[in-house]
ZAKEFI-481061 format. One record per residue (C-alpha): residue number from 1; z negated, y negated, x. Coordinates in Angstrom, 1 decimal. Layout:
<atoms>
   nr      pz      py      px
  NUM       Z       Y       X
...
</atoms>
This chain:
<atoms>
   nr      pz      py      px
    1    27.3    -2.1    51.4
    2    28.6    -3.6    53.6
    3    26.6    -7.1    54.8
    4    27.9   -10.1    56.6
    5    24.8   -10.3    58.7
    6    21.6    -8.7    59.1
    7    18.9   -11.2    59.3
    8    18.7   -14.1    56.1
    9    16.6   -16.8    55.7
   10    16.0   -15.6    52.2
   11    16.1   -12.4    50.8
   12    15.9   -11.8    47.6
   13    15.3    -8.6    45.5
   14    16.4    -9.0    41.9
   15    19.3   -10.0    40.4
   16    18.3   -11.4    36.6
   17    17.8   -15.2    35.8
   18    14.9   -15.7    38.2
   19    16.9   -14.2    41.2
   20    19.7   -16.1    40.6
   21    18.2   -19.4    40.1
   22    16.1   -18.5    43.3
   23    19.0   -18.1    45.4
   24    20.9   -20.9    44.1
   25    18.3   -23.4    44.4
   26    17.6   -22.1    48.5
   27    21.4   -21.9    49.3
   28    21.5   -25.5    47.9
   29    18.6   -26.4    50.7
   30    21.2   -25.0    53.4
   31    19.3   -21.5    53.5
   32    21.3   -18.3    54.1
   33    21.2   -16.3    51.2
   34    21.1   -12.2    50.6
   35    20.2   -11.3    47.3
   36    19.9    -7.4    46.3
   37    21.1    -6.3    42.5
   38    19.8    -2.5    42.3
   39    22.6    -2.4    39.2
   40    26.1    -1.9    39.3
   41    28.1    -5.3    39.0
   42    28.7    -4.6    35.2
   43    25.0    -4.5    34.2
   44    23.8    -7.5    36.5
   45    20.8    -9.5    35.5
   46    18.5    -7.0    34.4
   47    17.0    -8.3    31.1
   48    18.3   -11.5    31.7
   49    21.2   -10.0    29.5
   50    19.7    -9.2    26.6
   51    17.8   -12.9    26.2
   52    19.4   -15.4    23.5
   53    17.1   -18.5    24.7
   54    14.4   -20.4    26.7
   55    11.3   -22.1    25.2
   56    10.6   -26.1    27.0
   57     8.5   -28.5    26.8
   58    10.6   -31.7    25.8
   59     9.4   -35.1    24.5
   60    12.3   -36.5    22.5
   61    15.3   -34.2    22.1
   62    16.6   -32.5    24.9
   63    19.8   -31.7    24.9
   64    20.4   -28.9    21.7
   65    16.9   -29.6    20.5
   66    15.6   -32.1    18.0
   67    12.5   -34.1    17.7
   68     9.1   -33.3    20.5
   69     7.3   -30.1    21.5
   70     4.8   -31.3    23.6
   71     2.2   -30.1    26.3
   72    -0.3   -30.2    24.0
   73     1.4   -27.9    20.7
   74     3.3   -25.4    23.7
   75    -0.5   -25.0    25.7
   76    -2.3   -24.5    21.7
   77     0.6   -21.8    21.0
   78     0.3   -20.1    24.7
   79    -3.6   -20.2    23.6
   80    -3.3   -18.3    20.4
   81    -0.9   -15.2    21.5
   82    -2.6   -14.7    25.0
   83    -6.3   -15.6    22.9
   84    -6.7   -17.4    26.7
   85    -6.1   -14.4    29.0
   86    -3.6   -16.3    30.9
   87    -4.4   -18.7    34.2
   88    -4.2   -22.2    33.0
   89    -3.4   -23.9    36.6
   90     0.0   -21.7    36.8
   91     0.5   -22.2    32.7
   92     0.3   -25.6    32.5
   93     2.4   -26.3    35.7
   94     5.1   -23.8    34.0
   95     4.7   -25.7    30.5
   96     5.2   -28.9    32.4
   97     8.3   -27.8    35.0
   98     9.7   -26.2    31.6
   99    11.2   -29.6    31.0
  100    13.8   -29.6    33.6
  101    15.0   -26.3    33.0
  102    17.5   -26.8    30.5
  103    18.9   -29.9    32.3
  104    19.4   -27.6    35.4
  105    20.8   -24.9    34.2
  106    22.9   -27.2    32.3
  107    23.9   -28.3    35.7
  108    24.4   -25.3    36.7
  109    27.2   -24.2    34.4
  110    24.8   -22.8    31.4
  111    25.8   -24.0    28.0
  112    23.7   -23.9    25.1
  113    24.5   -24.1    21.1
  114    22.7   -25.2    18.4
  115    19.6   -22.8    17.0
  116    19.3   -20.0    14.8
  117    17.4   -20.2    11.8
  118    15.9   -17.8     9.0
  119    12.8   -16.5    10.0
  120    13.4   -17.6    13.8
  121    11.6   -21.3    12.9
  122    12.7   -22.1    16.6
  123    14.9   -25.0    16.0
  124    12.6   -27.6    17.4
  125    11.2   -25.5    20.2
  126    13.9   -22.8    21.7
  127    17.2   -23.6    23.2
  128    19.7   -21.0    22.9
  129    22.3   -20.2    25.1
  130    26.2   -20.0    24.1
  131    27.0   -16.7    24.5
  132    23.6   -15.3    25.1
  133    21.8   -14.4    28.4
  134    25.0   -12.1    29.5
  135    26.9   -15.7    29.6
  136    24.1   -17.4    31.0
  137    24.1   -14.8    33.9
  138    28.1   -15.1    34.7
  139    27.6   -19.2    34.8
  140    24.6   -18.9    37.2
  141    26.5   -16.1    39.8
  142    29.7   -17.9    39.7
  143    27.8   -21.3    40.9
  144    26.0   -18.7    43.6
  145    29.1   -17.1    44.6
  146    30.6   -20.7    45.6
  147    27.3   -21.7    47.6
  148    28.0   -18.7    49.5
  149    25.0   -16.9    48.4
  150    25.8   -12.8    49.5
  151    25.0   -10.3    46.7
  152    25.5    -6.5    46.9
  153    25.3    -4.5    44.1
  154    23.6    -0.9    43.4
  155    21.2    -2.2    45.9
  156    18.0    -0.7    45.0
  157    15.3    -1.4    47.9
  158    13.7     1.4    48.7
  159    10.9     0.2    51.5
  160     9.1    -2.9    52.9
  161     7.9    -3.9    56.1
  162     4.6    -6.1    55.9
  163     2.6    -6.6    58.2
  164    -0.7    -8.7    57.8
  165     0.8   -10.5    54.7
  166     4.2   -11.4    56.7
  167     7.3   -10.2    55.3
  168     9.5    -8.9    58.2
  169    11.9    -6.3    57.1
  170    13.3    -4.2    53.9
  171    15.5    -1.4    53.6
  172    17.9    -0.3    51.2
  173    18.9     3.8    51.5
  174    19.5     3.7    55.3
  175    20.6     0.2    56.1
  176    17.6    -2.4    57.3
  177    17.8    -6.3    56.3
  178    15.2    -8.6    57.7
  179    15.0   -11.8    56.8
  180    12.3   -15.2    57.1
  181    11.3   -15.3    53.6
  182    11.1   -12.6    50.9
  183    11.4   -13.4    47.0
  184    10.8   -10.4    44.4
  185    12.1   -10.7    41.3
  186    13.2    -7.2    40.5
  187    11.2    -7.3    37.0
  188     8.1    -5.1    35.8
  189     8.3    -1.0    35.2
  190     9.2    -0.9    32.1
  191    12.2     1.8    32.3
  192     9.5     3.8    34.4
  193     8.3     6.2    31.5
  194     5.8     8.5    33.9
  195     4.5     5.3    35.1
  196     4.4     4.3    31.1
  197     2.3     7.6    30.8
  198    -0.2     6.5    33.3
  199    -1.1     3.8    30.9
  200     0.0     4.9    27.3
  201    -0.5     8.4    27.6
  202     1.7    10.4    26.1
  203     2.6     8.3    23.4
  204     4.9     6.7    25.6
  205     7.5     9.6    25.1
  206     8.4     8.2    22.2
  207     8.6     4.5    23.3
  208    12.4     2.3    23.7
  209    13.3     0.8    26.2
  210    14.8    -2.7    25.2
  211    16.2    -4.2    28.5
  212    17.4    -2.5    31.3
  213    16.6     1.4    32.4
  214    16.8    -0.2    36.7
  215    13.8    -1.5    36.1
  216    11.2     0.9    37.7
  217     8.9    -0.7    39.5
  218     9.8     0.2    42.1
  219     9.8    -3.2    44.2
  220     6.1    -3.6    42.9
  221     4.9    -0.7    44.0
  222     6.1    -0.9    47.7
  223     3.9    -4.4    47.6
  224     1.4    -3.5    45.9
  225     1.3     0.0    48.4
  226     1.3    -3.2    51.1
  227    -1.2    -5.0    50.2
  228    -0.5    -7.5    47.4
  229    -3.0    -8.9    45.3
  230    -2.3    -7.1    41.7
  231    -2.4    -9.3    38.0
  232    -2.7    -8.0    34.7
  233    -3.0    -4.6    33.3
  234    -0.4    -1.5    33.2
  235    -0.9    -1.5    29.5
  236    -0.1    -4.7    29.0
  237     3.3    -5.6    27.8
  238     6.3    -7.5    25.6
  239     6.4    -4.9    22.9
  240     8.4    -5.5    19.6
  241     9.3    -3.0    16.5
  242    13.0    -1.9    16.5
  243    15.1    -0.3    15.1
  244    14.1     3.3    15.2
  245    17.8     4.4    15.6
  246    17.9     2.1    18.9
  247    19.0     4.1    22.3
  248    16.5     4.6    24.4
  249    17.3     2.2    27.1
  250    19.6    -1.1    26.7
  251    19.5    -1.8    23.0
  252    19.0    -5.1    23.4
  253    18.2    -8.0    21.7
  254    20.3    -6.3    18.2
  255    17.9    -3.7    17.9
  256    14.9    -6.1    16.3
  257    14.2    -5.7    13.3
  258    13.2    -9.6    12.1
  259    12.5    -9.0     8.7
  260     8.6    -8.1     8.7
  261     7.3   -11.4     7.6
  262     9.5   -10.9     4.0
  263     8.2    -7.3     3.4
  264     6.0    -5.2     3.6
  265     5.4    -2.7     6.7
  266     4.3     1.2     5.7
  267     3.5     4.1     8.6
  268     4.9     7.9     8.1
  269     1.9     8.4     5.3
  270     3.4     5.1     3.4
  271     0.1     2.9     4.2
  272     0.1    -1.1     5.1
  273    -1.9    -1.0     8.8
  274    -1.3    -4.8     9.2
  275    -0.9    -8.5     8.0
  276     3.3    -8.9     7.9
  277     2.6   -13.0     7.1
  278     0.0   -14.1     9.6
  279     1.5   -16.4    11.5
  280     5.5   -17.9    11.8
  281     7.7   -14.5    13.7
  282     8.4   -15.9    16.9
  283     4.7   -16.2    17.4
  284     3.8   -12.3    16.2
  285     6.8   -10.5    17.1
  286     5.7    -9.3    20.1
  287     2.6    -8.0    18.4
  288     4.3    -5.7    16.5
  289     5.6    -3.2    19.4
  290     1.9    -2.6    19.8
  291     1.2    -2.1    16.4
  292     3.4     0.9    15.8
  293     2.5     2.1    18.7
  294    -1.2     3.2    17.2
  295     0.5     4.2    14.1
  296     0.9     8.5    14.0
  297     4.1     9.8    15.8
  298     4.6     5.6    16.6
  299     6.7     5.6    13.4
  300     6.9     2.6    11.0
  301     9.0     1.0     8.3
  302     9.7    -2.2     7.5
  303    10.9    -2.9     3.1
  304    12.2    -5.7     1.7
  305    14.2    -6.0    -1.6
  306    17.2    -8.4    -3.0
  307    15.4   -12.1    -2.4
  308    14.5   -11.3     1.3
  309    18.4   -11.0     2.0
  310    20.2   -14.1     4.0
  311    16.5   -15.3     5.2
  312    16.9   -13.4     8.8
  313    19.3   -12.0    11.4
  314    20.2    -8.4    10.2
  315    20.2    -5.6    13.2
  316    22.9    -3.8    14.6
  317    22.0    -1.0    12.2
  318    22.4    -1.2     8.1
  319    19.2    -1.0     6.7
  320    18.8     2.4     4.1
  321    19.1     0.7     0.7
  322    18.6     2.5    -2.9
  323    17.8     1.3    -6.4
  324    14.1     2.6    -6.9
  325    11.6     3.2    -4.2
  326    11.1     6.4    -4.8
  327    14.6     7.1    -4.2
  328    14.1     5.1    -0.7
  329    10.9     7.2     0.2
  330    13.0     9.8    -0.1
  331    15.8     8.2     2.6
  332    12.4     7.0     4.6
  333    11.3    10.3     4.8
  334     7.3     9.3     3.0
  335     6.4    10.2     0.2
  336     7.8     9.0    -3.2
  337     4.6     8.8    -4.6
  338     2.4     7.2    -1.7
  339     4.8     4.6    -1.5
  340     4.9     3.7    -4.9
  341     1.7     3.4    -5.0
  342     1.8     1.1    -2.2
  343     4.1    -1.0    -3.5
  344     2.4    -1.1    -6.4
  345    -1.0    -1.8    -5.9
  346     1.1    -4.9    -3.5
  347     2.5    -6.6    -5.6
  348    -0.3    -6.0    -8.4
  349    -2.2    -8.3    -5.5
  350     0.6   -11.1    -4.6
  351    -1.2   -14.2    -6.2
  352     1.2   -17.4    -7.5
  353     2.3   -19.8    -5.3
  354     5.3   -22.0    -4.1
  355     7.2   -19.5    -1.2
  356     8.9   -20.8     1.9
  357     9.4   -19.1     4.4
  358    10.2   -22.2     7.0
  359     6.4   -23.4     6.3
  360     3.1   -21.3     6.4
  361     2.8   -21.5     3.1
  362    -0.1   -19.7     2.0
  363     1.4   -17.6    -0.6
  364    -0.7   -14.3    -0.5
  365    -2.2   -11.3    -1.3
  366    -6.0   -10.6    -2.7
  367    -8.4    -7.6    -3.1
  368    -6.4    -5.2    -0.6
  369    -7.7    -3.4     2.9
  370    -5.4    -5.3     4.0
  371    -3.9    -8.7     2.5
  372    -0.5   -10.8     3.5
  373    -1.4   -14.6     4.3
  374     1.9   -16.0     4.0
  375     4.9   -15.4     2.3
  376     3.8   -12.4     0.1
  377     6.2   -12.0    -2.7
  378     6.2    -8.7    -4.6
  379     9.3    -6.5    -3.7
  380    10.9    -5.9    -7.0
  381    14.4    -6.8    -7.2
  382    17.0    -4.3    -6.3
  383    18.3    -2.9    -4.5
  384    15.6    -2.1    -1.6
  385    16.0    -1.6     1.4
  386    14.4    -0.1     4.6
  387    14.9    -0.1     8.0
  388    12.3     2.1    10.1
  389    10.6     1.2    13.1
  390     9.6     2.0    16.7
  391     8.3     0.6    19.6
  392    10.8    -1.4    22.8
  393     9.1    -2.1    25.6
  394    10.7    -5.1    26.7
  395     8.6    -5.7    30.3
  396     5.4    -4.9    31.6
  397     2.8    -7.6    32.9
  398     1.1    -5.3    35.3
  399     2.2    -7.8    38.7
  400     2.0    -9.7    41.4
  401    -0.3   -12.8    41.7
  402     0.8   -15.8    42.8
  403     0.0   -19.6    43.2
  404     1.6   -23.0    42.3
  405     3.8   -22.2    45.3
  406     4.8   -19.0    44.1
  407     3.5   -17.2    47.0
  408     2.3   -13.8    46.2
  409    -1.5   -13.3    46.9
  410    -3.2   -10.4    49.0
  411    -6.0    -8.0    48.4
  412    -7.8    -9.7    51.5
  413    -8.1   -12.7    50.1
  414    -5.2   -14.4    51.7
  415    -1.7   -16.1    50.9
  416     1.2   -14.4    52.5
  417     3.3   -17.3    54.1
  418     6.9   -15.5    54.2
  419     6.4   -13.3    50.3
  420     7.6   -15.3    46.9
  421     7.7   -14.1    43.8
  422     9.5   -15.0    40.4
  423    10.2   -13.7    36.8
  424     9.0   -10.5    35.5
  425     6.8    -9.2    38.3
  426     4.6   -12.3    38.4
  427     4.7   -13.0    34.6
  428     1.5   -11.5    34.2
  429    -0.2   -14.7    35.7
  430     0.2   -16.3    32.6
  431     0.5   -13.7    30.2
  432    -2.4   -12.0    29.7
  433    -1.6   -10.5    26.7
  434     0.7   -11.5    23.4
  435     3.7   -13.0    23.7
  436     5.2   -16.6    22.6
  437     9.7   -16.2    22.0
  438    11.2   -17.6    25.1
  439     8.6   -17.9    27.7
  440     9.7   -15.1    29.9
  441    12.8   -16.9    30.3
  442    11.4   -20.2    30.9
  443     8.3   -18.3    33.4
  444    11.4   -16.7    35.4
  445    13.3   -20.4    35.3
  446    10.7   -22.2    36.6
  447     9.3   -19.4    39.0
  448    12.5   -18.8    40.5
  449    12.9   -22.8    41.4
  450     9.9   -22.5    42.6
  451     9.9   -19.7    44.9
  452    13.9   -20.5    45.8
  453    12.7   -24.2    47.1
  454     9.6   -22.7    49.1
  455    11.5   -20.1    50.7
  456    13.8   -22.3    51.9
  457    11.6   -25.0    53.3
  458     9.5   -22.0    55.0
  459    12.8   -20.6    56.5
  460    14.5   -23.5    57.4
  461    10.6   -24.8    59.5
</atoms>
């Protein structure tokens, strides 16, 4: 790594959306900025590479978004998924500042496209990136280069020198870099299987890591060891059910299985274990990783029939299909007799109603140990299809506590005057548990802008 300087106004650890947004904002304020991306250039961007959208508050239509998504509705949605485990001041500030996110990104070269339909139900609430997260990252890096932001790849931070809560310098291998301020935007520890096992036990060996293999939590651990105040719990994370055939790391969003609400889910014993129609998929998809993790061998299967085809985005791997439930069971590796019993019992419990997957239609089952609340249709139209499921970890919520200026709090009760945090490394301030589609990118965008501005102001003053 060849540095242009050894001392900078703002040093940023992490090159995902939060880091590059912070770099742009700081550079626009005249700061001399060095961004350290731990991944190679071709893998830059962390988990942002795999994203599709962010969730902004808006009053009236916004860019490609229709209607209104106001603070009250957004707040209620967040409360529903987190069950109140959030810092209300930071959360409400994030929701309000999210109204600026789309325009800010468009002004910096990011393009948006009309939203996807089907089970996603996001046309009014989520702004989709044209070309996905990779396009967003490329556009922002291009913009940062024009501002002369100095970017280094394969630049894993190996040590951080903090004295009395004040950042002095950090090391990348044997290279030392000093700065007036530091922004930590290096993600969580989801790619560190040993750390996951500390929280989850040996079952973590069966987890699939949807995102970058470079998020091992090195910067997070250095900050915690240096006295940063921890926020969040080590076993809380964004965990979804993904295709069991996905690669161990970096499979991304295309491995997610989005047809759960249109069918039933069984474990390896061919038994249902949770309400597949509890709420709209974007408000419930992030609980299914944890649900599958609690099943034997961390394995499950979603089963649909021909009626569900065309109503969801299929994952990258094709479904297993068969003309009978028994034949499908054989392909799935579960008991044909038990699966037939489970499906027949479910079908008999489906109540009459008008199916409408665009609404909470109330079409439900009755009399089962585990009932389905909405979108309950008999699975009776061949060919039948099944997708295997495994827990897919996107990012972890354990991180560092911050205030409204994105300044990192210390365990002694003080607030660091020159260490800031943005993105997944501090998302646990807002996400105590659960997840709302697109809010991770919202947190990264909002706190990236705040951290970049505050870090530059500190350096300039």
